[in-house]
C-alpha positions as CSV (number, residue, x, y, z in Angstrom):
1,M,-273.9,147.8,31.3
2,K,-273.1,149.5,34.6
3,K,-271.1,147.5,37.1
4,L,-273.4,145.5,39.5
5,P,-272.5,143.5,42.6
6,I,-273.6,139.9,42.4
7,S,-275.3,140.4,45.8
8,D,-277.5,143.1,44.2
9,L,-278.2,140.9,41.2
10,S,-279.3,138.1,43.5
11,Q,-281.9,140.4,45.1
12,I,-283.1,141.9,41.8
13,I,-283.8,138.5,40.2
14,K,-285.1,136.9,43.4
15,A,-282.4,134.2,43.3
16,K,-281.1,131.7,45.8
17,P,-277.3,131.9,45.9
18,L,-275.5,128.6,45.7
19,C,-272.0,130.0,46.2
20,A,-269.6,127.7,48.0
21,K,-267.8,130.8,49.2
22,R,-270.0,133.6,50.3
23,Y,-267.4,136.3,49.6
24,K,-268.0,135.8,45.9
25,L,-271.3,137.6,46.2
26,N,-269.2,140.7,46.6
27,A,-267.7,140.3,43.1
28,T,-269.0,142.6,40.4
29,L,-270.4,141.7,37.0
30,T,-270.0,144.0,34.0
31,G,-272.2,142.3,31.5
32,V,-274.5,139.5,30.7
33,S,-274.5,136.6,28.3
34,T,-276.8,133.8,27.1
35,D,-274.2,132.2,24.8
36,S,-271.3,130.5,26.5
37,R,-269.2,131.0,23.3
38,A,-269.6,134.8,23.5
39,T,-269.2,135.0,27.3
40,K,-266.3,137.3,28.3
41,A,-264.6,138.2,31.6
42,G,-266.9,139.8,34.1
43,D,-270.2,138.5,32.5
44,C,-273.1,136.8,34.3
45,F,-274.2,133.8,32.2
46,F,-277.9,133.2,32.1
47,A,-278.6,129.5,31.3
48,I,-281.6,129.7,28.9
49,T,-283.5,126.6,27.9
50,G,-284.5,126.8,24.2
51,N,-285.9,124.6,21.5
52,N,-282.5,123.4,20.2
53,F,-280.1,124.1,23.1
54,D,-280.1,124.1,26.9
55,G,-277.8,126.7,28.4
56,H,-277.4,124.5,31.5
57,D,-275.2,122.2,29.5
58,Y,-272.7,125.0,28.9
59,V,-272.4,126.6,32.4
60,F,-268.9,125.2,32.9
61,D,-267.9,126.5,29.5
62,A,-269.1,130.0,30.4
63,F,-267.0,130.0,33.5
64,G,-264.1,128.9,31.4
65,N,-264.5,132.0,29.3
66,G,-264.5,134.4,32.3
67,A,-268.0,134.4,33.7
68,V,-268.1,135.6,37.3
69,C,-271.5,133.9,38.0
70,A,-274.3,132.0,36.4
71,V,-278.1,132.1,36.7
72,V,-279.7,128.7,36.5
73,S,-283.1,127.1,37.0
74,K,-282.0,123.5,37.1
75,D,-279.6,121.6,39.3
76,T,-276.0,121.8,38.3
77,D,-273.0,119.5,38.7
78,E,-272.1,120.4,42.3
79,E,-268.7,118.7,42.1
80,K,-267.7,120.4,38.8
81,L,-268.9,123.8,39.8
82,A,-268.2,123.6,43.5
83,D,-266.1,126.8,43.6
84,R,-268.3,128.8,41.3
85,C,-271.0,131.4,42.0
86,I,-274.4,130.0,41.0
87,L,-277.7,131.8,41.4
88,K,-280.8,129.7,41.2
89,V,-284.2,131.0,40.0
90,D,-287.5,129.5,38.9
91,D,-287.2,130.8,35.3
92,T,-284.0,132.2,33.8
93,I,-285.8,134.1,31.1
94,I,-288.1,135.9,33.6
95,A,-285.0,136.6,35.7
96,L,-283.3,138.2,32.7
97,G,-286.3,140.3,32.2
98,R,-286.3,141.5,35.8
99,L,-282.7,142.5,35.6
100,A,-283.3,144.4,32.3
101,A,-286.3,146.2,33.8
102,N,-284.4,147.2,36.9
103,Y,-281.4,148.4,34.7
104,R,-283.8,150.5,32.6
105,N,-285.4,152.0,35.7
106,Q,-282.1,153.0,37.2
107,S,-280.8,154.6,33.9
108,N,-281.3,158.0,32.4
109,F,-281.4,157.0,28.8
110,K,-284.5,157.5,26.6
111,V,-286.0,154.4,25.1
112,I,-287.6,154.1,21.6
113,A,-289.6,150.9,21.2
114,I,-290.6,149.8,17.7
115,T,-293.2,147.2,16.8
116,G,-295.3,146.4,13.8
117,S,-296.1,143.6,11.3
118,A,-293.3,144.7,8.9
119,G,-290.6,147.3,8.7
120,K,-289.4,147.1,12.3
121,T,-285.7,146.5,11.6
122,S,-285.5,148.9,8.7
123,T,-287.2,151.6,10.6
124,R,-284.9,151.0,13.6
125,Q,-281.8,151.2,11.3
126,I,-283.0,154.5,9.7
127,T,-283.8,156.0,13.1
128,Y,-280.4,155.0,14.5
129,H,-278.6,156.3,11.3
130,V,-280.1,159.8,11.9
131,L,-280.1,160.0,15.7
132,S,-276.6,158.7,16.1
133,R,-275.3,161.8,14.4
134,H,-276.7,163.9,17.2
135,Y,-276.9,161.6,20.3
136,R,-275.0,158.7,21.8
137,C,-277.3,155.9,20.7
138,H,-277.4,152.1,21.3
139,Q,-279.6,149.9,19.2
140,A,-280.7,146.3,19.2
141,P,-278.0,143.9,17.9
142,K,-279.7,142.4,14.8
143,N,-283.4,141.7,15.4
144,F,-283.2,141.2,19.2
145,N,-286.9,141.7,19.7
146,N,-288.3,138.9,22.0
147,N,-288.2,138.1,25.7
148,I,-284.5,137.3,25.5
149,G,-283.4,139.8,22.8
150,L,-285.1,142.9,24.3
151,P,-283.5,142.5,27.8
152,L,-280.1,141.9,26.1
153,T,-280.6,145.1,24.1
154,L,-281.3,147.1,27.2
155,L,-278.5,145.5,29.2
156,G,-276.0,146.1,26.4
157,A,-276.4,149.9,26.8
158,E,-273.5,151.7,28.5
159,P,-273.8,154.5,31.1
160,Q,-272.9,157.1,28.4
161,H,-275.7,156.2,26.1
162,E,-278.5,158.7,25.8
163,I,-281.0,156.9,23.5
164,I,-281.8,153.2,23.2
165,I,-283.6,152.0,20.1
166,A,-285.3,148.6,20.5
167,E,-287.6,146.3,18.6
168,L,-290.6,144.4,20.1
169,A,-292.0,141.4,18.3
170,S,-294.8,139.0,19.0
171,N,-296.5,136.0,17.6
172,H,-299.0,135.4,20.4
173,P,-301.3,137.8,22.4
174,G,-299.6,139.3,25.5
175,E,-296.0,139.3,24.4
176,I,-295.8,143.0,23.5
177,E,-297.4,144.0,26.8
178,Y,-294.7,142.0,28.7
179,L,-291.9,143.5,26.6
180,T,-293.1,147.1,26.8
181,K,-293.4,146.9,30.6
182,I,-289.7,145.9,30.7
183,A,-288.6,148.6,28.2
184,R,-290.9,151.4,29.6
185,P,-290.4,153.4,26.4
186,D,-290.5,157.2,26.1
187,I,-291.6,156.8,22.5
188,A,-293.5,153.8,21.1
189,L,-293.8,153.3,17.4
190,I,-296.1,151.0,15.4
191,T,-295.0,150.8,11.8
192,N,-298.2,149.0,10.5
193,V,-300.6,146.2,11.1
194,Q,-300.7,143.5,8.4
195,P,-301.8,139.8,8.1
196,A,-298.8,138.3,9.9
197,H,-298.5,135.6,12.6
198,L,-302.2,134.8,12.1
199,E,-301.5,131.3,13.4
200,G,-301.1,132.8,16.9
201,F,-303.5,135.7,16.5
202,G,-306.4,134.4,14.4
203,N,-307.4,137.7,12.8
204,L,-306.3,141.2,12.0
205,E,-308.2,142.7,14.9
206,T,-306.2,140.7,17.4
207,V,-303.0,141.6,15.6
208,A,-303.9,145.3,15.9
209,A,-304.8,145.0,19.6
210,E,-301.5,143.3,20.3
211,K,-299.5,146.0,18.5
212,L,-301.4,148.8,20.3
213,S,-300.6,147.2,23.7
214,I,-297.2,148.7,23.3
215,A,-298.7,151.8,24.8
216,K,-299.3,150.0,28.1
217,G,-295.6,150.5,29.0
218,L,-295.3,154.1,27.9
219,Q,-293.8,156.6,30.3
220,P,-296.2,159.3,31.5
221,N,-296.3,162.1,28.9
222,G,-294.6,159.8,26.3
223,A,-295.5,159.6,22.7
224,L,-297.3,156.8,20.7
225,I,-296.5,157.2,17.0
226,I,-298.6,155.1,14.7
227,N,-299.3,154.7,11.0
228,S,-302.4,156.7,10.3
229,N,-303.9,153.4,8.9
230,L,-304.2,152.3,12.5
231,L,-306.6,155.0,13.6
232,K,-309.5,152.8,12.9
233,W,-308.1,150.3,15.4
234,L,-307.1,152.9,17.9
235,N,-310.6,154.3,18.0
236,N,-311.7,150.9,19.4
237,Q,-309.3,151.3,22.4
238,S,-309.8,153.3,25.6
239,T,-309.7,157.1,24.9
240,I,-308.1,157.8,28.4
241,T,-304.4,158.1,27.9
242,N,-301.5,159.9,29.6
243,Y,-299.4,160.1,26.4
244,K,-299.7,162.0,23.1
245,I,-300.6,160.3,19.8
246,I,-298.8,161.2,16.6
247,T,-299.7,159.8,13.2
248,F,-297.7,159.4,10.0
249,G,-298.6,158.2,6.5
250,K,-299.9,159.2,3.1
251,S,-303.4,160.2,4.1
252,D,-304.6,163.8,4.8
253,Q,-305.3,162.9,8.4
254,S,-301.6,162.1,9.1
255,D,-299.8,164.5,11.4
256,I,-296.6,163.8,9.4
257,K,-297.4,163.2,5.8
258,A,-295.5,162.1,2.7
259,N,-296.5,163.9,-0.5
260,N,-295.4,163.8,-4.1
261,I,-294.1,160.2,-3.9
262,T,-292.3,158.8,-6.9
263,Y,-290.5,155.5,-7.2
264,S,-287.7,154.4,-9.5
265,A,-285.7,151.2,-9.8
266,K,-283.3,151.9,-7.0
267,Q,-284.6,154.9,-5.1
268,S,-287.6,156.9,-4.0
269,R,-288.5,160.5,-3.6
270,F,-291.2,162.3,-1.6
271,T,-291.7,165.5,0.3
272,I,-292.5,166.3,3.9
273,D,-293.8,169.9,4.5
274,G,-292.5,170.9,1.1
275,T,-288.9,169.5,1.6
276,E,-287.9,166.8,-0.7
277,V,-286.4,163.6,0.7
278,L,-284.2,161.6,-1.6
279,L,-284.2,158.0,-0.3
280,P,-281.6,155.6,-1.8
281,L,-284.0,152.7,-1.1
282,P,-286.8,151.6,-3.5
283,G,-290.4,150.7,-2.7
284,A,-293.4,152.0,-0.8
285,G,-292.4,150.1,2.3
286,N,-289.2,151.9,2.6
287,V,-291.0,155.3,2.2
288,E,-293.3,154.4,5.1
289,N,-290.3,153.2,7.2
290,T,-288.5,156.5,6.5
291,L,-291.6,158.5,7.3
292,A,-291.9,156.6,10.6
293,A,-288.3,157.2,11.4
294,F,-288.7,161.0,10.9
295,S,-291.7,161.0,13.1
296,V,-289.5,159.6,15.9
297,C,-286.5,161.8,15.1
298,S,-288.7,165.0,15.2
299,Q,-289.4,164.2,18.8
300,F,-285.7,164.8,19.5
301,D,-285.6,168.2,17.7
302,I,-284.2,166.8,14.4
303,N,-285.6,169.1,11.7
304,I,-286.5,167.9,8.2
305,N,-283.4,169.4,6.6
306,D,-281.0,167.6,9.0
307,F,-283.0,164.4,8.5
308,T,-282.9,164.7,4.7
309,R,-279.1,165.2,4.7
310,A,-278.7,162.1,6.8
311,V,-280.8,159.7,4.8
312,K,-279.1,160.4,1.5
313,N,-276.4,157.8,2.2
314,L,-278.6,155.1,3.8
315,Q,-277.9,151.5,2.9
316,A,-280.4,148.6,2.8
317,V,-280.5,146.3,5.8
318,T,-279.1,142.8,5.0
319,M,-281.7,140.5,3.5
320,R,-284.4,143.3,3.5
321,T,-284.9,144.7,0.0
322,E,-281.1,144.6,-0.4
323,L,-280.0,145.0,-4.0
324,L,-277.0,142.8,-4.9
325,Q,-275.0,142.6,-8.1
326,I,-273.9,139.0,-8.5
327,G,-272.0,138.8,-11.8
328,T,-274.4,139.8,-14.5
329,L,-277.4,139.2,-12.2
330,T,-279.3,141.9,-10.3
331,V,-280.7,140.2,-7.1
332,L,-283.2,141.7,-4.7
333,N,-282.3,139.9,-1.5
334,D,-285.4,140.1,0.7
335,C,-285.3,136.6,2.2
336,Y,-285.3,137.5,5.9
337,N,-289.1,137.1,6.3
338,A,-292.3,137.4,4.5
339,N,-296.0,138.2,4.8
340,P,-298.6,139.2,2.2
341,A,-297.9,143.0,2.6
342,S,-294.1,142.6,2.3
343,M,-294.5,140.3,-0.6
344,K,-296.5,142.9,-2.5
345,N,-294.0,145.6,-1.7
346,A,-291.1,143.4,-2.9
347,L,-293.0,142.5,-6.2
348,D,-293.6,146.2,-6.8
349,I,-289.9,147.0,-6.4
350,L,-289.1,144.1,-8.8
351,A,-291.6,145.4,-11.4
352,N,-289.9,148.9,-11.2
353,L,-286.5,147.3,-11.7
354,G,-287.8,145.4,-14.7
355,S,-289.5,148.4,-16.4
356,A,-286.3,150.4,-16.0
357,E,-283.8,147.8,-17.3
358,K,-285.9,145.7,-19.7
359,R,-284.5,142.3,-18.5
360,R,-286.2,139.1,-17.6
361,L,-287.8,139.1,-14.2
362,V,-287.5,136.0,-11.9
363,F,-289.3,135.4,-8.6
364,I,-287.9,132.8,-6.3
365,C,-290.8,132.5,-3.9
366,G,-290.7,130.7,-0.5
367,D,-293.6,129.9,1.9
368,M,-295.1,132.6,4.0
369,A,-295.2,131.1,7.5
370,E,-297.5,131.5,10.5
371,L,-300.7,132.5,8.6
372,G,-302.9,129.9,10.3
373,L,-306.2,129.1,8.7
374,Q,-305.7,131.8,6.1
375,T,-302.5,130.2,4.8
376,Q,-303.8,128.7,1.6
377,G,-306.0,131.6,0.7
378,L,-303.2,134.2,1.2
379,H,-300.8,132.1,-0.9
380,K,-303.4,131.8,-3.6
381,K,-304.0,135.6,-3.5
382,L,-300.2,136.2,-3.8
383,G,-300.3,134.0,-7.0
384,T,-302.9,136.2,-8.6
385,T,-300.5,139.3,-8.2
386,V,-297.4,137.6,-9.7
387,P,-298.5,138.2,-13.4
388,Q,-299.2,141.9,-12.6
389,A,-295.5,142.3,-11.9
390,N,-294.6,140.8,-15.3
391,I,-292.7,137.9,-13.8
392,R,-291.4,135.6,-16.6
393,L,-290.0,132.8,-14.4
394,L,-291.5,131.7,-11.1
395,L,-289.5,129.2,-8.9
396,A,-291.7,128.1,-6.0
397,V,-290.0,126.7,-3.0
398,G,-292.2,124.8,-0.5
399,K,-295.6,123.3,-0.1
400,F,-297.6,126.6,0.1
401,A,-295.5,128.4,-2.5
402,N,-296.7,125.7,-4.9
403,I,-300.2,127.1,-4.3
404,T,-298.9,130.5,-5.3
405,A,-297.4,128.9,-8.4
406,E,-300.7,127.3,-9.4
407,A,-302.7,130.5,-8.9
408,A,-300.1,132.4,-10.9
409,K,-300.3,130.0,-13.8
410,K,-304.1,130.3,-13.9
411,N,-304.0,134.1,-13.9
412,A,-301.1,134.7,-16.3
413,E,-302.2,135.7,-19.8
414,Y,-298.7,135.2,-21.2
415,N,-296.0,132.4,-21.2
416,L,-295.1,132.4,-17.5
417,K,-292.6,129.7,-16.8
418,I,-293.1,127.9,-13.5
419,K,-291.1,125.3,-11.6
420,S,-291.9,124.0,-8.1
421,F,-289.5,122.5,-5.6
422,K,-290.2,120.8,-2.4
423,D,-287.5,122.5,-0.4
424,T,-284.7,125.1,-0.7
425,A,-281.9,122.5,-1.2
426,S,-283.7,121.1,-4.2
427,A,-284.1,124.5,-5.7
428,C,-280.4,125.3,-5.2
429,N,-279.4,122.1,-6.9
430,N,-281.3,123.1,-10.0
431,L,-280.7,126.9,-10.3
432,H,-278.2,126.4,-13.0
433,D,-280.9,125.0,-15.3
434,Y,-283.2,128.0,-14.9
435,I,-281.3,131.2,-14.1
436,K,-279.7,133.0,-17.0
437,D,-277.2,135.8,-17.3
438,D,-278.7,139.3,-16.9
439,D,-281.8,138.1,-15.0
440,I,-283.3,140.4,-12.4
441,I,-284.3,138.1,-9.4
442,L,-286.4,138.6,-6.3
443,V,-285.7,136.1,-3.6
444,K,-288.3,136.2,-0.8
445,G,-289.9,133.9,1.7
446,S,-290.2,133.4,5.5
447,R,-287.3,132.4,7.7
448,V,-288.4,128.7,7.6
449,A,-287.6,128.6,3.9
450,R,-283.9,129.6,4.6
451,L,-283.7,131.2,1.1
452,E,-280.4,132.8,2.0
453,M,-279.1,129.5,0.7
454,V,-280.3,130.5,-2.7
455,I,-278.3,133.7,-2.5
456,E,-275.1,131.8,-1.7
457,K,-275.7,129.4,-4.5
458,L,-276.2,132.2,-7.0
459,K,-272.9,133.7,-5.9
460,E,-271.3,130.3,-6.4
461,I,-272.6,130.0,-9.9
462,F,-272.4,133.5,-11.3
463,S,-269.7,135.3,-9.4
């Protein structure tokens, strides 16, 4: 980020300085941190109180690593930090957001903000992959997409950056509006609306309204890019806008449309305006993500030929439809998160892999989290689709995945082998009894399942 005097920071975040020596307010910060271990010289450390850690316990450590000041909301050890520069606020997360909003307003870069029920990170990575060939781009580190991650993404941009690509996520109404008013995007993209985080939203209509609220932060004359499937939701919103609307998808009403789509085991092909796009990623979800990315890139004068050349060497995002070769096993590592739509997409990819290679298909299925009152019904529905993918072995991990297993057993008209485990550790301890050489395996579940442990265990056994 740009250099900033601590005195200016204090005013921006509405802080009360607790510096023992006033001259320290003239010092300059060159970055921000919320992790004392990653704090470096010149940083301002924001003491965030989370579910598992309280940053206030690590203020002294942050100064030890070079912090020039710390923003706190609790009383600190005055004797231990007597000669340090402390800024006190009511809420350190809100203070971080204020700083990020100010930094964004004072900068010349363009902001692309991406939200949606699925595909945010993959779409961001594809967009960055293409745009960074033509512009100086900065993107969110990992999936920094909440009220802490988004400000850190913006503040991580340097003065030379021209484009910032950020993610916005939400599991309760109002979160997207808060984030978009910090980011003030020039382009806002909604990848899709699917049954996800229903525990916080209740129904699909509320999910759609939350995603569409990203437009509330759009710059005047900005662009709202949406999956054409969202038009039915958009029509329920106010028709008075100061931004243009661009649609993408597979339907004829899409402004940017994918035609002639074909899928194979490890890649996809489709055309845009008659130009073929060869995508080295499998599955319908990745086609939509790529189409969304082109919709964004086209707003920066990237033509379809330049886009096509760039995406030829795309690589999968870690733990998102990532194909791994582990010894003789072929593993589809898609264990970052899960909802009904992404589960279906992953099963389709697995089925394509199986039809191409004629090997046993295995599904290691974890729970889908945050589905609220629809949890049992959606897990049961998932189970009815498992036999359609010709799965031969289903390992269910978790309470709700067991419902999927029961439904799969009822609907399978062939010998589908099923084993349920109460948790991921139990599954890992028994993998050697069920997984065989040459299996093709899909590993997928929500973050709560921590199925990356399964991937590591498979590497231990079969590498």
